[in-house]
DONUTI-648350 format. One record per residue (C-alpha): x, y, z. Coordinates in steps of 0.2 Angstrom, whole numbers, padded with zeros to 4 digits, always signed. Each point is the difference from the previous one (the first is absolute). Layout:
<recs>
XYZ...
</recs>
This chain:
<recs>
+0062+0021+0008-0011-0015+0005+0004-0012+0013-0002-0015-0012+0014+0008-0011+0011+0002+0014-0003-0017+0007+0003-0008-0018+0017+0009+0000+0005-0005+0017-0005-0019-0005+0012+0000-0015+0014+0009+0008-0001-0014+0014+0000-0014-0013+0015+0008-0008+0008+0002+0018-0003-0019+0003+0007-0005-0017+0015+0012+0002+0004-0008+0017-0002-0018-0006+0013+0005-0014+0011+0007+0012+0001-0015+0011+0004-0012-0014+0012+0011-0010+0009+0010+0014+0015-0012+0001+0003-0003-0019-0006+0015-0009+0013+0014+0001-0014+0012-0006-0010-0003+0015+0007+0007+0016+0002-0010+0017-0008+0013+0010-0019-0002+0001-0005+0019-0002+0011+0001-0016-0004-0019-0007-0018+0000+0003-0001+0017-0010+0009-0008-0015-0011-0015+0002-0015+0011-0001+0007+0009-0015+0002-0017-0009-0018-0005+0004-0006+0018-0006+0009-0002-0017-0005-0018-0002-0018+0004+0003+0000+0016-0012+0010-0011-0012+0012+0014-0002+0014-0012+0001+0016+0013+0003+0011-0015+0003+0010+0009+0014-0006-0013+0012-0002-0017-0004-0003-0017+0011+0015-0010+0000-0005-0015+0011-0012-0013-0005-0011+0003+0014+0000+0019-0005-0004-0005-0018-0015-0011+0006-0006+0016+0011+0002+0010-0014-0009-0011-0013-0015-0003+0012+0000+0019+0002-0001+0003-0018-0016-0011-0002-0008+0007+0016+0004+0017-0004-0012-0001-0016-0013-0004+0011+0004+0012+0013+0001+0016-0013-0016-0005-0009-0010-0003+0018+0008+0015+0007-0005+0011-0016-0018-0007+0000-0002+0004+0019+0007+0017+0000-0010+0006-0015-0016-0009+0008+0004+0010+0016+0003+0017-0007-0016-0002-0011-0010-0004+0016+0008+0014+0010-0004+0012-0014-0018-0006-0001-0001+0001+0019+0005+0018+0000-0012+0006-0012-0015-0010+0002-0014+0002+0013-0012-0015+0000-0005+0000+0018-0003+0012+0015+0016-0007+0009+0010+0008-0016-0007+0017+0005+0013+0001+0015+0013+0014-0003-0009+0005-0018-0006+0016-0005-0018-0003-0001-0015+0013-0005-0014+0001+0012-0016+0011-0001-0001+0010+0017-0015-0003+0010-0003-0018-0007+0003-0018+0008+0015-0001-0012+0011+0011+0012-0002-0012+0014+0002-0014-0011+0016+0005-0008+0007+0006+0017-0003-0017+0008+0012-0008-0013+0014+0013+0003-0003+0009-0017+0007+0018-0002-0016+0009-0003-0002+0013-0015-0015+0008+0005-0012+0007-0013-0017+0009-0001-0008-0011-0013+0002-0018-0008+0004+0009-0016+0015+0008+0008+0005-0016+0009+0001-0009-0017+0008+0014-0008+0014-0001+0013+0003-0018-0006+0001+0004-0018+0011+0014+0003+0012-0011+0011-0003+0009+0015-0008-0015+0008+0002-0019-0002-0018-0004+0003-0016+0006+0005-0011-0007+0013-0020+0003-0002-0017-0010-0002+0002-0013-0013-0016+0003-0010+0004+0019-0001+0018-0005-0005-0007-0012-0013-0011+0013-0008+0013+0014+0000+0015-0011-0007-0012-0006-0014+0003+0017-0008+0019-0001+0003+0005-0016-0008+0013+0008-0010+0011+0003+0015+0001-0018+0004-0007+0002+0018-0006-0016+0008-0011-0005+0015+0007-0013+0013-0011-0016-0001+0002+0000+0020-0016+0006+0008+0000+0008+0019-0013+0006+0011-0015-0002-0012-0015+0013+0003-0016-0001-0007-0010+0015-0009-0018+0004+0005-0014+0012-0006-0006+0014+0012-0019+0000+0001-0013+0008+0011-0004-0011+0014-0019+0002-0004+0003-0006-0018-0002-0019+0004-0008-0004-0017+0016+0008-0009+0011-0009+0012-0009-0017-0004+0001+0002-0018+0018+0004-0001+0004-0015+0012-0009-0011-0012+0009+0007-0016+0017-0001+0008-0003-0019+0006-0006-0003-0018+0015+0007-0007+0011-0010+0012-0008-0016-0003-0001+0001-0020+0019+0005+0002-0004+0016-0010+0010+0009+0013+0016-0008-0006-0006+0005-0018-0002+0018+0005+0017+0000+0009+0010-0007-0015-0009+0010-0012+0003+0018+0009+0014-0003+0011
</recs>
């Protein structure tokens, strides 16, 4: 049960207690249905406040003094606002709590969650740093499959490779977090003596970057 729900319920009980205590104070000497002793009388006042708020109206307890009727009348009007506001608050709190328990949008959300990682990759250290419960797999395919099969709640791996891999798995509803961590570049391995090829490759990559063709390629293929 969420803290917000308990807090809302506690606030409602506190309001009922305050209204019940006020009714007891003004009614205790002239209303035979409300006991003089606080622990009995306040309880009766809370009961009157509760049936008034819920519009049940049993009629077993009613205010008899002018002050008691004024307090009850004000409570009738306020309870309309209290009940509607409390209902909206609890509905929102429970919805947010449910979303928070199922959604992983940031690295901090990995804490205490089952997270699939690929052995021998930087994903192991990254997930460990954020206190995730590691579900170790030998390949990215196996790690993603763990999420699909509900053996893990998320998978940590290099973003471009995940984008390519999940492109083929759209039917499973998997998504990639918009957050980016520890960006690393990719390079080409060339012979140290092949300066001409290295120069041509640098020029080609620079041209792709300046023309924004890189963005088009990423958007098309990933």
